[in-house]
KOLVOSE-113537 format. One line per 8 residues: number of its first residue (from 1); their letters; for each residue x, y, z of N, C-alpha, C, CB. Coordinates in nm, 3 decimals, padded with zeros to 5 digits. Glycine has a CB too. Example, Ala and Ser with C-alpha at 12.3 -4.5 7.8 and 13.67 -1.06 7.14 Angstrom:
2
1) AS) 01.319,-00.569,00.780,01.230,-00.450,00.780,01.320,-00.330,00.780,01.131,-00.447,00.905 ~ 01.285,-00.225,00.708,01.367,-00.106,00.714,01.290,00.003,00.787,01.408,-00.060,00.572;
! end
This chain:
226
1) MAAGAALV) 00.083,-00.120,00.000,00.000,00.000,00.000,00.087,00.126,00.000,-00.094,00.000,00.121 ~ 00.188,00.126,00.086,00.277,00.242,00.094,00.355,00.260,-00.036,00.375,00.228,00.211 ~ 00.400,00.147,-00.094,00.475,00.155,-00.220,00.386,00.208,-00.332,00.532,00.018,-00.258 ~ 00.260,00.164,-00.335,00.168,00.213,-00.436,00.143,00.362,-00.422,00.038,00.138,-00.430 ~ 00.127,00.407,-00.299,00.106,00.550,-00.275,00.227,00.631,-00.317,00.073,00.576,-00.128 ~ 00.347,00.575,-00.291,00.470,00.645,-00.331,00.480,00.656,-00.483,00.593,00.572,-00.275 ~ 00.440,00.549,-00.554,00.444,00.554,-00.700,00.347,00.656,-00.755,00.414,00.418,-00.758 ~ 00.229,00.665,-00.696,00.130,00.763,-00.741,00.179,00.905,-00.714,-00.005,00.739,-00.672;
9) AVPWLVAA) 00.254,00.922,-00.604,00.299,01.056,-00.565,00.429,01.097,-00.632,00.316,01.062,-00.416 ~ 00.484,01.014,-00.720,00.613,01.044,-00.783,00.616,01.182,-00.849,00.645,00.938,-00.886 ~ 00.514,01.224,-00.927,00.521,01.357,-00.988,00.542,01.470,-00.887,00.396,01.385,-01.066 ~ 00.475,01.461,-00.772,00.493,01.565,-00.670,00.629,01.552,-00.601,00.380,01.558,-00.565 ~ 00.674,01.430,-00.579,00.805,01.411,-00.517,00.917,01.464,-00.606,00.827,01.263,-00.488 ~ 00.908,01.436,-00.735,01.010,01.486,-00.828,01.007,01.638,-00.833,00.988,01.427,-00.970 ~ 00.886,01.694,-00.833,00.875,01.841,-00.837,00.935,01.905,-00.713,00.728,01.883,-00.851 ~ 00.925,01.836,-00.599,00.981,01.890,-00.475,01.132,01.876,-00.469,00.918,01.821,-00.355;
17) VAPDQQRY) 01.184,01.764,-00.519,01.328,01.737,-00.509,01.405,01.806,-00.622,01.355,01.586,-00.513 ~ 01.355,01.795,-00.744,01.425,01.852,-00.860,01.324,01.920,-00.952,01.504,01.741,-00.938 ~ 01.275,02.036,-00.915,01.169,02.101,-00.994,01.210,02.132,-01.137,01.127,02.229,-00.927 ~ 01.339,02.160,-01.160,01.384,02.192,-01.295,01.392,02.069,-01.385,01.519,02.260,-01.288 ~ 01.392,01.950,-01.324,01.408,01.827,-01.400,01.279,01.743,-01.404,01.520,01.744,-01.342 ~ 01.168,01.801,-01.359,01.046,01.721,-01.349,01.002,01.666,-01.485,00.935,01.803,-01.289 ~ 01.001,01.749,-01.588,00.956,01.703,-01.719,01.045,01.592,-01.771,00.953,01.819,-01.818 ~ 01.175,01.609,-01.754,01.268,01.506,-01.805,01.248,01.374,-01.731,01.414,01.554,-01.790;
25) VLHILVFA) 01.240,01.379,-01.598,01.226,01.257,-01.519,01.095,01.187,-01.550,01.235,01.288,-01.369 ~ 00.985,01.261,-01.556,00.856,01.200,-01.587,00.853,01.143,-01.728,00.744,01.301,-01.568 ~ 00.919,01.212,-01.821,00.928,01.161,-01.958,00.994,01.024,-01.960,01.006,01.260,-02.048 ~ 01.103,01.009,-01.886,01.173,00.880,-01.878,01.085,00.775,-01.810,01.306,00.895,-01.801 ~ 01.016,00.814,-01.703,00.932,00.719,-01.630,00.814,00.671,-01.714,00.881,00.782,-01.502 ~ 00.757,00.759,-01.796,00.646,00.718,-01.882,00.692,00.611,-01.980,00.590,00.839,-01.959 ~ 00.806,00.633,-02.044,00.854,00.534,-02.140,00.899,00.406,-02.068,00.970,00.591,-02.222 ~ 00.953,00.419,-01.948,00.989,00.300,-01.871,00.866,00.217,-01.839,01.061,00.340,-01.740;
33) ALFGALAL) 00.755,00.284,-01.805,00.632,00.212,-01.777,00.575,00.146,-01.902,00.529,00.306,-01.717 ~ 00.582,00.217,-02.015,00.531,00.161,-02.141,00.601,00.031,-02.176,00.546,00.262,-02.254 ~ 00.734,00.036,-02.176,00.808,-00.084,-02.215,00.814,-00.185,-02.101,00.949,-00.046,-02.258 ~ 00.795,-00.140,-01.977,00.782,-00.235,-01.868,00.654,-00.316,-01.882,00.783,-00.162,-01.734 ~ 00.544,-00.251,-01.925,00.419,-00.323,-01.949,00.436,-00.424,-02.061,00.305,-00.225,-01.983 ~ 00.510,-00.386,-02.164,00.537,-00.480,-02.274,00.618,-00.599,-02.224,00.612,-00.409,-02.388 ~ 00.718,-00.573,-02.140,00.800,-00.682,-02.088,00.718,-00.776,-01.999,00.918,-00.626,-02.008 ~ 00.627,-00.719,-01.920,00.544,-00.802,-01.832,00.449,-00.892,-01.910,00.466,-00.714,-01.738;
41) SYDLAVGH) 00.413,-00.851,-02.032,00.323,-00.934,-02.111,00.389,-01.064,-02.156,00.273,-00.857,-02.231 ~ 00.521,-01.072,-02.143,00.592,-01.196,-02.174,00.574,-01.300,-02.065,00.740,-01.168,-02.195 ~ 00.525,-01.260,-01.949,00.523,-01.349,-01.833,00.446,-01.478,-01.860,00.462,-01.278,-01.716 ~ 00.328,-01.467,-01.921,00.247,-01.587,-01.941,00.309,-01.680,-02.045,00.106,-01.548,-01.984 ~ 00.344,-01.624,-02.162,00.395,-01.708,-02.271,00.531,-01.769,-02.238,00.405,-01.628,-02.399 ~ 00.620,-01.689,-02.180,00.756,-01.736,-02.154,00.770,-01.792,-02.013,00.856,-01.623,-02.176 ~ 00.718,-01.718,-01.915,00.737,-01.759,-01.776,00.656,-01.880,-01.736,00.703,-01.647,-01.687 ~ 00.527,-01.884,-01.773,00.440,-01.993,-01.730,00.439,-02.109,-01.828,00.300,-01.942,-01.710;
49) VGSLSLAH) 00.435,-02.078,-01.958,00.425,-02.184,-02.058,00.562,-02.231,-02.103,00.346,-02.135,-02.177 ~ 00.659,-02.142,-02.102,00.793,-02.178,-02.147,00.812,-02.169,-02.297,00.823,-02.316,-02.103 ~ 00.721,-02.097,-02.365,00.733,-02.080,-02.510,00.792,-01.943,-02.540,00.595,-02.097,-02.579 ~ 00.905,-01.941,-02.607,00.972,-01.815,-02.638,00.905,-01.749,-02.757,01.124,-01.837,-02.667 ~ 00.813,-01.658,-02.729,00.742,-01.586,-02.835,00.816,-01.457,-02.867,00.595,-01.557,-02.795 ~ 00.847,-01.437,-02.993,00.913,-01.315,-03.038,00.817,-01.225,-03.116,01.035,-01.349,-03.124 ~ 00.687,-01.252,-03.103,00.587,-01.176,-03.177,00.525,-01.063,-03.096,00.478,-01.268,-03.225 ~ 00.563,-01.050,-02.970,00.501,-00.947,-02.886,00.515,-00.806,-02.945,00.564,-00.949,-02.748;
57) PAFFGIGA) 00.631,-00.767,-02.999,00.639,-00.633,-03.059,00.541,-00.613,-03.173,00.778,-00.608,-03.110 ~ 00.506,-00.722,-03.244,00.409,-00.709,-03.353,00.272,-00.671,-03.300,00.401,-00.841,-03.433 ~ 00.229,-00.735,-03.191,00.099,-00.701,-03.133,00.102,-00.563,-03.070,00.058,-00.806,-03.028 ~ 00.217,-00.526,-03.015,00.236,-00.390,-02.964,00.212,-00.290,-03.076,00.379,-00.373,-02.904 ~ 00.270,-00.317,-03.193,00.256,-00.227,-03.308,00.117,-00.228,-03.368,00.355,-00.263,-03.412 ~ 00.054,-00.346,-03.376,-00.081,-00.354,-03.431,-00.177,-00.269,-03.347,-00.130,-00.501,-03.435 ~ -00.167,-00.283,-03.216,-00.252,-00.201,-03.130,-00.222,-00.053,-03.144,-00.235,-00.242,-02.986 ~ -00.094,-00.020,-03.156,-00.055,00.120,-03.166,-00.106,00.183,-03.295,00.096,00.133,-03.160;
65) YTAALLAT) -00.086,00.116,-03.407,-00.132,00.171,-03.535,-00.284,00.177,-03.542,-00.078,00.087,-03.651 ~ -00.352,00.077,-03.487,-00.498,00.079,-03.487,-00.550,00.200,-03.413,-00.553,-00.050,-03.425 ~ -00.499,00.222,-03.293,-00.545,00.336,-03.213,-00.510,00.468,-03.279,-00.485,00.331,-03.074 ~ -00.388,00.479,-03.330,-00.342,00.605,-03.389,-00.419,00.639,-03.516,-00.193,00.599,-03.419 ~ -00.438,00.542,-03.604,-00.505,00.569,-03.731,-00.653,00.597,-03.712,-00.486,00.451,-03.827 ~ -00.718,00.525,-03.621,-00.859,00.552,-03.597,-00.879,00.689,-03.532,-00.919,00.443,-03.508 ~ -00.786,00.729,-03.447,-00.798,00.859,-03.382,-00.779,00.974,-03.480,-00.697,00.871,-03.268 ~ -00.685,00.958,-03.575,-00.652,01.068,-03.666,-00.740,01.069,-03.791,-00.507,01.059,-03.707;
73) RAGWPFAA) -00.771,00.952,-03.846,-00.843,00.948,-03.974,-00.994,00.933,-03.957,-00.791,00.835,-04.057 ~ -01.035,00.858,-03.857,-01.178,00.835,-03.837,-01.237,00.921,-03.726,-01.204,00.690,-03.807 ~ -01.150,00.984,-03.646,-01.197,01.069,-03.538,-01.263,00.994,-03.425,-01.292,01.168,-03.592 ~ -01.223,00.868,-03.404,-01.283,00.788,-03.298,-01.236,00.837,-03.162,-01.249,00.640,-03.315 ~ -01.319,00.824,-03.059,-01.277,00.861,-02.922,-01.178,00.760,-02.866,-01.398,00.874,-02.829 ~ -01.114,00.797,-02.757,-01.008,00.715,-02.699,-01.056,00.575,-02.663,-00.952,00.784,-02.576 ~ -01.171,00.564,-02.597,-01.221,00.433,-02.555,-01.248,00.343,-02.675,-01.348,00.449,-02.472 ~ -01.304,00.399,-02.781,-01.330,00.320,-02.902,-01.199,00.276,-02.967,-01.415,00.400,-03.001;
81) DVGAAIVL) -01.098,00.363,-02.964,-00.966,00.326,-03.018,-00.909,00.206,-02.944,-00.868,00.444,-03.008 ~ -00.919,00.208,-02.812,-00.869,00.097,-02.731,-00.944,-00.032,-02.764,-00.883,00.129,-02.581 ~ -01.077,-00.023,-02.773,-01.156,-00.141,-02.805,-01.123,-00.199,-02.941,-01.302,-00.108,-02.799 ~ -01.108,-00.112,-03.040,-01.074,-00.159,-03.174,-00.935,-00.221,-03.177,-01.082,-00.045,-03.275 ~ -00.841,-00.163,-03.103,-00.706,-00.219,-03.097,-00.708,-00.358,-03.036,-00.614,-00.127,-03.016 ~ -00.788,-00.378,-02.933,-00.799,-00.509,-02.870,-00.857,-00.611,-02.967,-00.885,-00.501,-02.743 ~ -00.964,-00.572,-03.038,-01.029,-00.665,-03.130,-00.936,-00.703,-03.244,-01.157,-00.604,-03.186 ~ -00.871,-00.604,-03.304,-00.782,-00.634,-03.418,-00.662,-00.717,-03.374,-00.735,-00.505,-03.484;
89) SAVAALLI) -00.606,-00.687,-03.258,-00.495,-00.766,-03.207,-00.539,-00.909,-03.175,-00.434,-00.700,-03.083 ~ -00.662,-00.924,-03.125,-00.714,-01.057,-03.094,-00.729,-01.140,-03.221,-00.848,-01.047,-03.022 ~ -00.779,-01.077,-03.327,-00.793,-01.149,-03.454,-00.657,-01.194,-03.505,-00.864,-01.059,-03.559 ~ -00.559,-01.103,-03.499,-00.424,-01.140,-03.544,-00.365,-01.250,-03.458,-00.333,-01.018,-03.542 ~ -00.390,-01.243,-03.325,-00.337,-01.346,-03.235,-00.399,-01.482,-03.264,-00.362,-01.307,-03.090 ~ -00.529,-01.485,-03.293,-00.596,-01.612,-03.324,-00.544,-01.670,-03.455,-00.748,-01.592,-03.331 ~ -00.524,-01.583,-03.555,-00.479,-01.631,-03.685,-00.337,-01.686,-03.681,-00.488,-01.520,-03.786 ~ -00.249,-01.618,-03.608,-00.109,-01.662,-03.604,-00.083,-01.758,-03.490,-00.017,-01.543,-03.592;
97) GGPAFRLA) -00.162,-01.747,-03.381,-00.135,-01.828,-03.262,-00.168,-01.974,-03.280,-00.212,-01.775,-03.147 ~ -00.279,-02.004,-03.349,-00.316,-02.143,-03.369,-00.207,-02.225,-03.435,-00.441,-02.151,-03.450 ~ -00.163,-02.185,-03.554,-00.054,-02.260,-03.618,00.077,-02.254,-03.541,-00.032,-02.209,-03.758 ~ 00.107,-02.137,-03.482,00.237,-02.122,-03.416,00.251,-02.214,-03.296,00.257,-01.979,-03.372 ~ 00.143,-02.232,-03.218,00.152,-02.316,-03.099,00.158,-02.465,-03.130,00.035,-02.289,-03.010 ~ 00.150,-02.500,-03.257,00.171,-02.639,-03.297,00.318,-02.665,-03.329,00.083,-02.674,-03.418 ~ 00.397,-02.558,-03.326,00.541,-02.572,-03.347,00.609,-02.594,-03.213,00.599,-02.447,-03.419 ~ 00.727,-02.649,-03.217,00.800,-02.682,-03.093,00.925,-02.597,-03.080,00.837,-02.831,-03.091;
105) EHSFAIGT) 00.944,-02.542,-02.961,01.066,-02.476,-02.917,01.125,-02.381,-03.021,01.168,-02.579,-02.881 ~ 01.236,-02.421,-03.083,01.304,-02.330,-03.175,01.217,-02.293,-03.294,01.433,-02.393,-03.223 ~ 01.139,-02.387,-03.344,01.051,-02.357,-03.457,00.946,-02.254,-03.418,00.983,-02.484,-03.508 ~ 00.895,-02.263,-03.295,00.798,-02.166,-03.246,00.860,-02.027,-03.240,00.746,-02.208,-03.108 ~ 00.981,-02.017,-03.190,01.049,-01.888,-03.180,01.072,-01.828,-03.318,01.183,-01.903,-03.107 ~ 01.117,-01.910,-03.414,01.142,-01.860,-03.549,01.012,-01.819,-03.616,01.214,-01.966,-03.634 ~ 00.906,-01.897,-03.595,00.777,-01.862,-03.656,00.723,-01.730,-03.605,00.677,-01.971,-03.629 ~ 00.729,-01.709,-03.475,00.680,-01.583,-03.419,00.770,-01.465,-03.459,00.670,-01.592,-03.267;
113) LGFAMVTQ) 00.900,-01.492,-03.471,00.991,-01.387,-03.519,00.958,-01.347,-03.661,01.137,-01.434,-03.510 ~ 00.926,-01.446,-03.744,00.887,-01.416,-03.882,00.764,-01.328,-03.889,00.863,-01.543,-03.960 ~ 00.665,-01.358,-03.803,00.544,-01.275,-03.800,00.578,-01.132,-03.760,00.441,-01.334,-03.702 ~ 00.665,-01.116,-03.662,00.704,-00.982,-03.618,00.776,-00.906,-03.730,00.794,-00.990,-03.494 ~ 00.862,-00.975,-03.804,00.936,-00.910,-03.912,00.843,-00.869,-04.026,01.046,-01.002,-03.964 ~ 00.749,-00.957,-04.060,00.653,-00.923,-04.166,00.569,-00.802,-04.126,00.561,-01.044,-04.196 ~ 00.527,-00.798,-04.000,00.449,-00.685,-03.951,00.528,-00.555,-03.961,00.405,-00.709,-03.806 ~ 00.656,-00.562,-03.926,00.741,-00.442,-03.935,00.757,-00.396,-04.079,00.878,-00.469,-03.873;
121) IVATNWVE) 00.778,-00.491,-04.170,00.795,-00.456,-04.311,00.669,-00.390,-04.367,00.830,-00.580,-04.393 ~ 00.553,-00.446,-04.334,00.427,-00.388,-04.381,00.409,-00.247,-04.325,00.307,-00.478,-04.341 ~ 00.433,-00.230,-04.196,00.416,-00.098,-04.133,00.512,00.005,-04.192,00.437,-00.108,-03.983 ~ 00.631,-00.038,-04.230,00.731,00.055,-04.281,00.707,00.091,-04.426,00.868,-00.004,-04.266 ~ 00.660,-00.003,-04.506,00.652,00.018,-04.650,00.513,00.055,-04.702,00.698,-00.104,-04.720 ~ 00.408,00.031,-04.624,00.275,00.069,-04.668,00.251,00.215,-04.630,00.166,-00.024,-04.605 ~ 00.324,00.303,-04.697,00.326,00.445,-04.660,00.190,00.510,-04.677,00.430,00.519,-04.743 ~ 00.114,00.469,-04.780,-00.016,00.531,-04.804,-00.112,00.510,-04.687,-00.076,00.476,-04.932;
129) FTRGPLCV) -00.093,00.402,-04.613,-00.184,00.371,-04.502,-00.124,00.403,-04.367,-00.224,00.226,-04.507 ~ -00.003,00.357,-04.342,00.059,00.374,-04.211,00.150,00.498,-04.204,00.140,00.251,-04.175 ~ 00.176,00.560,-04.319,00.271,00.672,-04.332,00.415,00.628,-04.313,00.237,00.781,-04.231 ~ 00.439,00.501,-04.289,00.574,00.447,-04.285,00.669,00.524,-04.195,00.631,00.441,-04.422 ~ 00.788,00.561,-04.250,00.887,00.634,-04.168,00.841,00.774,-04.130,01.018,00.643,-04.243 ~ 00.738,00.826,-04.195,00.690,00.961,-04.165,00.614,00.967,-04.033,00.603,01.011,-04.277 ~ 00.567,00.853,-03.984,00.495,00.841,-03.858,00.354,00.901,-03.867,00.574,00.909,-03.747 ~ 00.270,00.857,-03.777,00.134,00.911,-03.766,00.139,01.031,-03.673,00.033,00.801,-03.714;
137) TGIPRPAM) 00.099,01.146,-03.723,00.106,01.269,-03.644,-00.034,01.324,-03.621,00.193,01.374,-03.715 ~ -00.042,01.421,-03.532,-00.169,01.486,-03.504,-00.265,01.403,-03.423,-00.233,01.523,-03.631 ~ -00.213,01.308,-03.344,-00.300,01.224,-03.262,-00.357,01.308,-03.148,-00.222,01.099,-03.206 ~ -00.489,01.309,-03.132,-00.548,01.390,-03.025,-00.515,01.335,-02.887,-00.700,01.399,-03.042 ~ -00.522,01.420,-02.789,-00.497,01.377,-02.652,-00.609,01.285,-02.604,-00.484,01.500,-02.558 ~ -00.574,01.181,-02.529,-00.677,01.088,-02.481,-00.779,01.158,-02.393,-00.613,00.973,-02.405 ~ -00.905,01.128,-02.416,-01.014,01.183,-02.335,-01.112,01.072,-02.305,-01.085,01.303,-02.407 ~ -01.158,01.065,-02.181,-01.250,00.960,-02.138,-01.370,01.023,-02.068,-01.179,00.859,-02.044;
145) TLVPGLSV) -01.489,00.979,-02.106,-01.612,01.026,-02.044,-01.645,00.936,-01.925,-01.730,01.028,-02.146 ~ -01.642,00.991,-01.805,-01.670,00.915,-01.684,-01.820,00.895,-01.664,-01.609,00.984,-01.562 ~ -01.892,01.003,-01.671,-02.039,01.001,-01.664,-02.088,01.104,-01.765,-02.093,01.032,-01.517 ~ -02.214,01.094,-01.807,-02.265,01.195,-01.901,-02.243,01.337,-01.850,-02.413,01.173,-01.925 ~ -02.176,01.415,-01.933,-02.147,01.553,-01.896,-02.016,01.573,-01.825,-02.255,01.604,-01.812 ~ -01.945,01.463,-01.790,-01.817,01.474,-01.720,-01.713,01.389,-01.792,-01.830,01.431,-01.570 ~ -01.611,01.454,-01.845,-01.505,01.383,-01.916,-01.370,01.428,-01.863,-01.515,01.407,-02.068 ~ -01.272,01.342,-01.881,-01.135,01.371,-01.837,-01.044,01.364,-01.958,-01.089,01.270,-01.726;
153) QITTLPAY) -00.963,01.468,-01.976,-00.869,01.471,-02.087,-00.728,01.470,-02.033,-00.892,01.596,-02.177 ~ -00.645,01.384,-02.089,-00.507,01.370,-02.042,-00.421,01.469,-02.120,-00.455,01.223,-02.060 ~ -00.372,01.571,-02.050,-00.300,01.679,-02.118,-00.163,01.708,-02.057,-00.382,01.803,-02.115 ~ -00.132,01.650,-01.942,-00.007,01.683,-01.874,00.079,01.559,-01.858,-00.035,01.746,-01.738 ~ 00.207,01.580,-01.834,00.298,01.467,-01.813,00.262,01.384,-01.691,00.440,01.518,-01.800 ~ 00.226,01.444,-01.577,00.181,01.360,-01.465,00.063,01.271,-01.501,00.144,01.448,-01.347 ~ -00.032,01.323,-01.579,-00.148,01.243,-01.619,-00.106,01.126,-01.707,-00.250,01.329,-01.693 ~ -00.012,01.149,-01.800,00.040,01.040,-01.882,00.113,00.938,-01.795,00.135,01.095,-01.991;
161) YWLALGAV) 00.183,00.986,-01.695,00.254,00.895,-01.604,00.154,00.805,-01.531,00.339,00.974,-01.502 ~ 00.046,00.862,-01.480,-00.054,00.782,-01.408,-00.122,00.683,-01.501,-00.158,00.872,-01.341 ~ -00.146,00.724,-01.626,-00.206,00.632,-01.723,-00.114,00.514,-01.751,-00.238,00.706,-01.854 ~ 00.016,00.543,-01.769,00.112,00.436,-01.791,00.126,00.347,-01.668,00.248,00.494,-01.829 ~ 00.122,00.409,-01.550,00.129,00.331,-01.426,00.009,00.239,-01.412,00.138,00.425,-01.304 ~ -00.107,00.287,-01.455,-00.227,00.203,-01.452,-00.214,00.082,-01.542,-00.348,00.283,-01.492 ~ -00.149,00.099,-01.659,-00.128,-00.014,-01.750,-00.039,-00.120,-01.686,-00.066,00.034,-01.882 ~ 00.066,-00.074,-01.616,00.153,-00.169,-01.547,00.076,-00.241,-01.436,00.277,-00.097,-01.488;
169) GVELTTPG) -00.011,-00.168,-01.366,-00.092,-00.231,-01.262,-00.182,-00.339,-01.316,-00.174,-00.128,-01.191 ~ -00.241,-00.316,-01.434,-00.325,-00.418,-01.496,-00.242,-00.542,-01.530,-00.392,-00.363,-01.623 ~ -00.121,-00.518,-01.581,-00.032,-00.629,-01.614,-00.003,-00.715,-01.491,00.100,-00.576,-01.673 ~ 00.023,-00.649,-01.379,00.064,-00.722,-01.259,-00.051,-00.794,-01.192,00.128,-00.627,-01.162 ~ -00.172,-00.747,-01.208,-00.286,-00.805,-01.136,-00.367,-00.902,-01.220,-00.376,-00.696,-01.086 ~ -00.337,-00.914,-01.350,-00.413,-01.008,-01.433,-00.361,-01.149,-01.411,-00.402,-00.970,-01.583 ~ -00.448,-01.245,-01.377,-00.402,-01.382,-01.351,-00.351,-01.448,-01.478,-00.514,-01.465,-01.291 ~ -00.247,-01.530,-01.461,-00.192,-01.598,-01.577,-00.166,-01.744,-01.556,-00.066,-01.533,-01.617;
177) ASVAEHLV) -00.128,-01.783,-01.436,-00.089,-01.922,-01.412,-00.205,-02.017,-01.436,-00.037,-01.938,-01.271 ~ -00.327,-01.982,-01.392,-00.440,-02.072,-01.409,-00.475,-02.092,-01.556,-00.561,-02.020,-01.334 ~ -00.452,-01.987,-01.636,-00.476,-02.000,-01.779,-00.368,-02.083,-01.843,-00.484,-01.863,-01.845 ~ -00.245,-02.065,-01.798,-00.133,-02.133,-01.860,-00.143,-02.284,-01.849,-00.005,-02.087,-01.798 ~ -00.209,-02.334,-01.744,-00.220,-02.477,-01.727,-00.295,-02.544,-01.842,-00.289,-02.508,-01.596 ~ -00.375,-02.466,-01.916,-00.459,-02.523,-02.020,-00.408,-02.491,-02.160,-00.601,-02.474,-02.004 ~ -00.286,-02.440,-02.170,-00.237,-02.395,-02.300,-00.168,-02.504,-02.381,-00.144,-02.281,-02.281 ~ -00.126,-02.609,-02.320,-00.050,-02.711,-02.390,-00.145,-02.825,-02.425,00.069,-02.762,-02.303;
185) PYMKPAFV) -00.143,-02.878,-02.548,-00.046,-02.847,-02.651,-00.085,-02.730,-02.741,-00.024,-02.967,-02.733 ~ -00.209,-02.682,-02.734,-00.250,-02.578,-02.826,-00.297,-02.455,-02.750,-00.359,-02.628,-02.920 ~ -00.288,-02.341,-02.815,-00.327,-02.215,-02.751,-00.478,-02.206,-02.738,-00.274,-02.097,-02.831 ~ -00.526,-02.154,-02.627,-00.668,-02.137,-02.600,-00.707,-01.990,-02.616,-00.703,-02.189,-02.458 ~ -00.836,-01.962,-02.643,-00.881,-01.824,-02.656,-00.851,-01.738,-02.534,-01.028,-01.821,-02.684 ~ -00.856,-01.797,-02.414,-00.827,-01.719,-02.293,-00.686,-01.661,-02.298,-00.844,-01.805,-02.168 ~ -00.592,-01.739,-02.347,-00.455,-01.689,-02.360,-00.449,-01.574,-02.459,-00.361,-01.802,-02.405 ~ -00.519,-01.589,-02.571,-00.519,-01.483,-02.672,-00.573,-01.353,-02.615,-00.601,-01.526,-02.794;
193) LRLVLLGT) -00.686,-01.363,-02.544,-00.749,-01.243,-02.491,-00.661,-01.174,-02.388,-00.883,-01.277,-02.430 ~ -00.596,-01.252,-02.302,-00.511,-01.192,-02.201,-00.390,-01.125,-02.266,-00.466,-01.297,-02.098 ~ -00.327,-01.196,-02.358,-00.209,-01.141,-02.425,-00.243,-01.014,-02.500,-00.149,-01.244,-02.520 ~ -00.355,-01.017,-02.572,-00.396,-00.901,-02.650,-00.431,-00.783,-02.560,-00.513,-00.936,-02.739 ~ -00.505,-00.809,-02.452,-00.543,-00.701,-02.362,-00.422,-00.633,-02.303,-00.632,-00.753,-02.250 ~ -00.328,-00.713,-02.254,-00.210,-00.656,-02.192,-00.122,-00.585,-02.293,-00.131,-00.763,-02.120 ~ -00.101,-00.649,-02.407,-00.017,-00.587,-02.509,-00.078,-00.462,-02.567,00.010,-00.685,-02.618 ~ -00.211,-00.462,-02.583,-00.276,-00.347,-02.644,-00.276,-00.226,-02.553,-00.417,-00.382,-02.681;
201) LGAVLAAL) -00.287,-00.247,-02.422,-00.279,-00.134,-02.330,-00.146,-00.060,-02.348,-00.294,-00.181,-02.184 ~ -00.039,-00.136,-02.354,00.090,-00.073,-02.378,00.099,-00.014,-02.517,00.201,-00.171,-02.358 ~ 00.039,-00.082,-02.615,00.045,-00.033,-02.753,-00.026,00.099,-02.769,-00.013,-00.135,-02.847 ~ -00.144,00.110,-02.710,-00.219,00.235,-02.723,-00.145,00.349,-02.656,-00.359,00.220,-02.662 ~ -00.092,00.324,-02.539,-00.014,00.428,-02.472,00.107,00.466,-02.554,00.030,00.380,-02.333 ~ 00.175,00.366,-02.610,00.294,00.394,-02.690,00.261,00.473,-02.815,00.364,00.265,-02.728 ~ 00.141,00.451,-02.869,00.102,00.525,-02.989,00.063,00.668,-02.956,-00.012,00.455,-03.060 ~ -00.015,00.684,-02.851,-00.070,00.815,-02.822,00.034,00.913,-02.769,-00.181,00.802,-02.724;
209) YPAWRASR) 00.115,00.869,-02.675,00.205,00.965,-02.610,00.319,01.013,-02.700,00.262,00.902,-02.486 ~ 00.401,00.924,-02.758,00.510,00.976,-02.843,00.460,01.052,-02.964,00.599,00.863,-02.888 ~ 00.353,01.003,-03.028,00.302,01.071,-03.147,00.245,01.208,-03.111,00.196,00.985,-03.216 ~ 00.180,01.217,-02.995,00.129,01.347,-02.952,00.243,01.445,-02.932,00.049,01.333,-02.822 ~ 00.353,01.398,-02.872,00.468,01.484,-02.852,00.532,01.524,-02.985,00.571,01.414,-02.763 ~ 00.548,01.427,-03.075,00.614,01.454,-03.202,00.532,01.549,-03.289,00.641,01.324,-03.276 ~ 00.401,01.534,-03.286,00.315,01.616,-03.371,00.314,01.762,-03.328,00.174,01.562,-03.370 ~ 00.360,01.791,-03.208,00.360,01.928,-03.158,00.498,01.991,-03.153,00.298,01.931,-03.021;
217) LDPVRALA) 00.596,01.922,-03.214,00.728,01.982,-03.223,00.729,02.093,-03.327,00.833,01.875,-03.258 ~ 00.806,02.196,-03.300,00.825,02.300,-03.400,00.906,02.243,-03.517,00.896,02.424,-03.338 ~ 00.860,02.255,-03.642,00.931,02.195,-03.755,01.077,02.238,-03.766,00.860,02.227,-03.882 ~ 01.104,02.365,-03.739,01.241,02.415,-03.750,01.330,02.347,-03.647,01.244,02.569,-03.733 ~ 01.281,02.334,-03.523,01.359,02.268,-03.419,01.378,02.120,-03.449,01.293,02.285,-03.284 ~ 01.271,02.057,-03.502,01.280,01.914,-03.533,01.385,01.889,-03.640,01.144,01.860,-03.579 ~ 01.389,01.973,-03.744,01.487,01.955,-03.851,01.627,01.988,-03.802,01.453,02.042,-03.971 ~ 01.639,02.085,-03.712,01.771,02.123,-03.662,01.831,02.013,-03.576,01.762,02.252,-03.582;
225) SS) 01.748,01.936,-03.505,01.799,01.832,-03.417,01.818,01.699,-03.486,01.707,01.813,-03.301 ~ 01.777,01.686,-03.612,01.789,01.559,-03.684,01.921,01.552,-03.759,01.673,01.540,-03.781;
! end
């Protein structure tokens, strides 16, 4: 309980100890939480089942592109972006997971690595859809409606930090061992849903936060620093 309270209070603690460095420290902590959530999603596949899956970055990217493109091109709200990212990642997991879990050890690792590489190639070269190396820009800030007439918009670094911290909390509290007992020899839908949910939370955060920052850079400064 005390540790959780300390983590929630980090923005104020940093502001009190090093006020001039608050933005930098929180920026690092947000990205640490994002990739920490991604690392934790390996727990079920690698830790409990013992299958070395190298496809996690692909699902991270699928969720990220889904949320980013729907937010910028279709104007979908944040909650709908998250839901669509989960559904699309689940479909991809079912399509690739069934055949992949019939492979053994090294073959499974190579198969999932191939899926990750194909996903990266498509994302990089399908410029008309994903914008490729140009990145998706202009992503709106996440906003969530709590009750009719009351909504919350994430606009500050502390708010992004708490959102990322919440994703890590979901990763840590989602059960995995009981599901893992039923995964051999073939993958079950419960595994797919858990993997997709955890991976997509990190993916959506990874898409929204860096792209929001990049889209608001001054072009002259961005070109000068490249």
